[in-house]
N, C-alpha and C positions, 0 to 999 in steps of 0.2 A: 271466122267472120272476117269479112272484108265490108273496109271505108268506102263508102260511094265515090266522097270528093277524091279517096285515092286513086278509085277506079278507073275515074275520069283522065287521070292524068299518065295511062299507061302507054299512050304512043310515045310521051317525052321522054320517060323515066325510065323503059325497058333497053334502049339501047346503050342507057351509059351504066346501068345496073347489072345486068342479068346478060352476061360472056358468055361465050361457050365454054363448059366447063372441061379440064383440059384430064386425059389419065391418069391416075397416081399410080407410083410405082410402087413397089412393094414395101422397099426399106421405109425408115421415119424420114422425115425430111424437116426444111427450116423455114417458116415463116416469120414475114416481117409484116406488121399491123400498123393502119393510120385510123384516127378515128374518122366516121360518116363525117361527110360535109354538111351538115346541118344547120340552118340557119332559121332566122326570125320571117315570118313572111310577110309582105306589105300588105295589109288590106283596108278596105272602111266598109260601112255598111252597106256596101252593095256588090259586096264579093265576101264569100267564105273560104276562112282557112282550110289547110289538107292538113290533117292530125296524125301526130306520130303516136302520140298516145292520146287513144280520146276514151270518154267514159260517157256514154248518154246521158244520163243523170243530174251528172253533177258538171262544173265550168272546167272546161280543158285546162293541162297542167303546161303544154306548151305547142307551139304554131309550127310547124317543121316540114320542109322538103330534105330526102335523102338524096342530094345531086349538088355537083358543085359549086360553090360561090358563084356568082354572076352570070350563068347559066341563061336566068330568065331575064338579065340583065338589071339586076337590083344591084342600088349602090351601096348598101350599108356596108358594105367590108373595111373600107377608114378607120371603124370603131371597135375591131376588134383586136385581141392582140397577136402579135407575131410567136410563134413558138418555136421550141429547138429542130434541130432537125437531126438530131441523133436517134436511129432506124429501133425499133423496139420485135426483138426478135425471141422467137421460141421454137423448142421442136415440136413436131407433130407424130404419130405413128393410129395403127388403124386399130379401132376396139370394136366390138360386137354389144351394140345394145339391142334388148328385149322392146317393143311396141306391138301396141293393138293392130292388126292387119288392118282395118278401119279407126283413123285418127280421129279423135275425139273433136268436136269442133270449140272446145273449151274447156278451162279445167272441173267446172262443175258440171260439166256432162257426166264425169264417173257419179258423181252424188245422185242425179239428175236420175244414173238407169240405174242404181243400187237402190233407191226409193222406188221406183215403176215396180223393178223385181218383188220389194219387199211388198208392194200391195199386188201383184198380181198371186202373191200366195198368201193375201189375207191376212197381211201384214200391218195396213196403217194406210193413210190417206197423207196427200200433200197439207203442206204446213204451210199459211200465208206468213212471210214476213219480208215486208216490201218486194218491191220488181223481181228481185232475185230467190225469192222462198222457192223452195225444192216442192214444184206442185205437180203434181202427175197424174192429174184430173184427167188433160187427154195423151194417151200415150205415142199418137200417129205419128211420127219421124221422131221420135226419139231416139237417141243414139245409144246401142245395147253394148255394154260391156263387154270384155273374153273371163270368160270364169277363173277367181282369182285363186281359188282353192286349188290348181293345179296347172301346171305348166303347158299341157297340151291345150287344145283347141283356136281359139283366133288370134293367133300371138306369132310374129315372125322375128327372128334374130338378124340384125339388120347390120354391115359390116360398115362403121365410117368412118373421118376424120376426126380425132378427138386430142387434147394435150398429151403431151409422153409424161407422165407424171411421176416418171422415177427421173427425172429430169430437173435438178435443181432449181438452174436460170429462168426453164419455164415457169415453174411454179412461184418464181419470184415476180418476171412480166406479170406473169396474172394477179397475184399481188398489188401490183403499180398502177393496174388497172382497175383494181377496187379500191384502191388508194383514192385513185383520182377521179372517183365515182361521189366523191365528198364535195370538191372543191370545183371551179372554173380554171382556163387555164392559165388566164391571170393571175390567180393567187400565185403565191410564194410557197403553197405547199404541193402546188401539181408536180409529179414526177416529169424531167422534160425526157418522155420513153418515143417517141414518135417522129416520123417522116412526113407534116400532114400538113395544113393550109390551117386558116383560124375556122374555130368552130364554137359552136353554142350549143349543148348536147338539151336531150329532154329534159319537161321539166324544172327548167331555172328561170321561168319566168317570174317578176315580182310577186306577184299574187301566189303562185303555185304552191300544194300544200302535199301534194301528196308523194307519187316513184316518182326520183332521181335520179339519172346518171347519167352514161355516153354508152353510145354507139362504134365501136373500132369494125375496121376491115380490113383485110389487105389488099393489094395493089389491083388484084383481080377478080375482086367482090365474089371470093370462090368461099372465104371460110369469114364470117361476122361473130362480134363478141358481142354482148349485154351486158352492161357491167352497169349495176344496181346498188344506190346507195342503202347503206344501213340506219342505224340508229340514230339522228341528231338529237340529242335531251339530254341534259344534266350529268351526270356521271358516266354519261357514256359517249360523249361528245359534246360539240359547241354550239347545241339546240340551233335554232330556227324557225321556218315558216312552217317547217315538217314536224316541227319536236311533237304537236299535239296528235297528229297522224299515226307516224311512228311508236308513239309511247300505246295506241288503242292498239295496234295492229301487234306488237309485243306481246302485250296483255292478251291479247285474245288467241295468240297463235300456242303461244307457249306455257300459258297455264293450266294447272288440271281441272279447275268449273273459273271460268269469266272471270279471273283475278280474283275470285275471294279468298282471298289469305287468312283471314281473321273480320270479328265483326266491325271494326273500326274502318276496312275499308268500303270502298262504291264497287263493286261488280261492272264489265263490261258487256256486260248481258244478262238478261234475268234467267240463268239455267239452274241456280243451288236452289236445293231444295232440304236444306238443315242438316245436321250431322256433316258424314263425310259422303253425302250422296247429290248426283248430278245429273240432270235431262239430257241422255246422249242425242235426240231428236234435234233438240233445244239447239245444244252447242252444234250440231252439223249444218241447221238453218242458219244460225247467228256468221258462221266460217262463209256463207254465199252471201252476205249483204254485199252490195256494189263499194264497201267504204273499206274493204279487207285487201289488202296489195295482192294478194294470192290470185284474188278474181281481176282484180284491174289488171296487173300485169301482162295477162291474157289478151288484152286488144293491143298491148306493146308489141308481144312477141308474133300476134298474128298480122301484124302491120309489116315487122320486121321481115318476115317471112313469105310477105306477099310480095315487097319492095326485092327480094333475094331468092326467087326458087328456086335458082341453082346453086343457093351456098350451105354450107355446112353451118348452121349456128350454135356456139356454144354461149354458155351461161356464167356470169361469175358473180359475187357479191361477197361482203362482210357482214358479219353479222346478221341482221333483222334481210338485209339485200343480200346475204346468200340463202340465206333460209327461203325466203320466196324465188330465188333461182335456183334453189333445188326443186320446191314444189312445181314450178311452172314445166323444168327439165321434165319430172319424172313423169306429169301428165302428156307432153309431148311427143318423149322420145329425145330428147336432145343432150349433148354432153353437159357436165353443169360442174364445177368448183369453187367452194367455198372457204371461206377464212374465218374460225371463228365462229361459224355461224353456232344459235341453242339449236337444240336439238327439233327437230322439225317431223320426223315420223310421229306423234301424235298429231300433228297437223295434216298430217296425208292419210292419219286412217280416219280421221272425220270427215274429210273430203273425199274416202272411199277410193283413195290413188293406188295403183297397182303397188304391191308386197310381194313378200318373198311369202309361199312358194311358187306362186304366181309369174313373181318377179323377183328373180334371185338377185343378191343385192352385188353381185358380179358382172349384172348385165343393164344394170342402171345409166352408165354413163356418167355417175355421179361419183365426187371425190371431196368429202371435209377435211379440211387441214385444220387444225388444231392443238393449245397443249394444254398440259395439264394445269399450270399455275391460274389458269383463267378461269372462272366461276362459272360462266356463261354458259360454254358449249359443255364445261362437266356437268349443268343442273344443280350447281354449291352456290350459285349466286340469290339464295332466299335465306328466309329467318330473319327474326326481329334485330338484329345486329350485323344485316348485309347492308351493302351499300345500295345493293338491287330495291331492299324492301326501303330503306330513308328513302330513295328516289321514287320510291311509288311505282316499282315494276316488279312484275311478279313472274320471273323466267324460273319456270319452275321444270318442265323436260327437259332432258340428258340422250333420249335414244335419238340415233340420225337415222336417215335412209341411205343406202350406198355403202362407200366403202370409205374409211377413214386414214388418215396418213395423221399418226397421231407425236406429239412431240413431249418427252416426260421430261418438260423444264424444272418440276420440283427431283425431280433425282438427278436428272445429269448436272443442270448447272445451279443446284441447290436455290431455287429462287421458292419465295413464299407464293401465297395465294391470293393474289391480288385484283383487284378489277380494273386495277388501272393497267396491266398488262393485258388489258384486250383491245386496245386499240391497235389499226392495221400497220402504224409504224415501228411497234414494236417486235413486230412478227418480221417486218421485212430485213429490219438494221440488227436484230439481237436471234433471229432462231432461224431462221434462211441464210442469214449472210456467209456461215460456212458449212462443210460435208456435220452430217450429226452423229458423234460417236455410236459406234456400235449400228451404224444403220446398216449395211453391210454383212456383217454377220448375219442377222434375219434373214437374207438370201443366201447363204451359203447351204445351207442344204438343196434349194434348187439347185442352184450351181453344180455339189456334186452329181444328183443326180442326171442334171443338161449335159456334164462330159460323159456320164456314161453312155448316153444314147448317140453321144458326137455330134453334139448342135452347142455347148457350154460357148458362154463368151469366154475370152483372154484376157483373165484380170477383171477387175470392178469399172474399169474403164472402156472396155470394147465395145462395140456393138456390130450390128448388122454391115456385112460388105457393102460397099454403094452408098453410105448415110455421109451427108453434108458435111458434117461437121465431125474432125478426126479425134478420137477419143483415147489420147495416147494419159500420161500418167498425170500429165498437168491438164489434159481433160478433165481425168476423174475428179481432180481435186476442185475445180469449176464445177462441173455437173452431176458430181456423185454426192452422195451422202444422202439418201433420200429414206426413213423408214418404211416399209412394208403397208401397205395400205390393207386393211384389216374391216372387215363387215362386223354391224353392234347386232346382228340378227337377236341376240342372248339380253338385250337389255329391257330392262323394264319402267315406264313411266307410273307416278302417281297412284303408285301399289295401296295408301290407302284408303283410295275413293275408290266408289262402286258407282256405274254409271247405269242408268239405265232410263225406263218410263215408266208414268202411272203413279210416282209417289204424289201423296197431298204435302203441300209446302207446310213447313214447320216451322215456328215462331225462330228466329235467329238472334239467339241470344248469347253473351261471352261466356267459355268455358263451355257449352253445352256439346255432350260427347255424339257419336255416329246413332244411330237408333236403327229399329230391327226395320229390314227393308220390305218395304210392299212394290217394289217394280220389279223389272226384269235385269239382269244385271248383266252387263258388256262384259268380255274378259277384253282387256286394252294389254 
């Protein structure tokens, strides 16, 4: 989706933002990042601001241009804070991502295509639910998703530049980016991680109550990182204007059935049908509503890709922001890294996003980083005695898309399971700070096989010839010690629930057990 007001500025923006991309080498390389120099645009009733994050049905979160301060003669720079000049660097590598040959216009395009296919087979009609309802009464022009039951068909495997997830300093850098998504540069909690001028990124105007974060870019504008803030509420953060929408999205995306935990809870959607039964079509329609961050985030992603058509776009985030980043990346085929994110595979299924076998986990470009003492990504922050229950959060899902780098802090560090370990600062300062014990033993078999074929590395820290950063033993001590990524393909969410359509609503009474199913059950 292209926003017309941004399109009108093409002639001014493209010379600044779209340099001719340079050919990359076969070896990994190092990038230095700075944030996009976005600022509040001065406007009055006779002018219309350009929107970086745009939602046509609600008030916008932030009026911004992605060009350096002062380009158009504004004099607001004196009110913005000066930032550190310390560079923010990370290693990159080439990776393969599977994408549809024809890219979807937006996240909900996958659900629209699935509903159109169902209708063509006589399996249902469009359901009216606001302006983003899954309505397939007119099939003309509907984007058609590839067959997700097969690896063949309208898919293409594309080689892209991605963060090197075997490098611990790269992971720390990305974690700092996600931490900064919660604060402004003049905050005492801002990590001094870049060589940039003053900035006020998206979603930070006084009345904003939706997506919030920062956009970073390397000096050549060849790689751009969108960092999305996670939950700011109660036990999960310091609260703020986004707290209400954060909580709504948490409960809708990561609960089994509309956050209907027991009879005392007020559900966030009307799909519960009594016992352990939930309407599948109702859930799918609820997830494409305009208030859901995953669909609103499409506008942010489309705007950034339109501003930087020659750049590789990465997405990062912590907690809710990580799951939203992953859903956006899965839809469009972009690299994403999340930290302590709740399991988002359940939401991806309900949005009909590409999953195995059509989308193998190792070809998504998505990596989740979390540890075992955090009950939120582990799907254990539920039950009447949990902190999440007490705060009104139904974080029930545990399965993730893509691949997972899991730090077993319970076994290795002796940590107790505690929701307070969910904070991004805990990850940066206590989990990632040192090489993880035994991490390289996980790669031992691979190393032995590689030596048999003659292309192994000489020791844990050696890299390919021509790398910009040498990896001697001291280098490994700084950059190595990262657990091996694994998929969660065998994981199961919400095993007690039945999902289908056609059930009659049953009375909601305390202690009522499950009843005989009348509708069509869908296996999740």
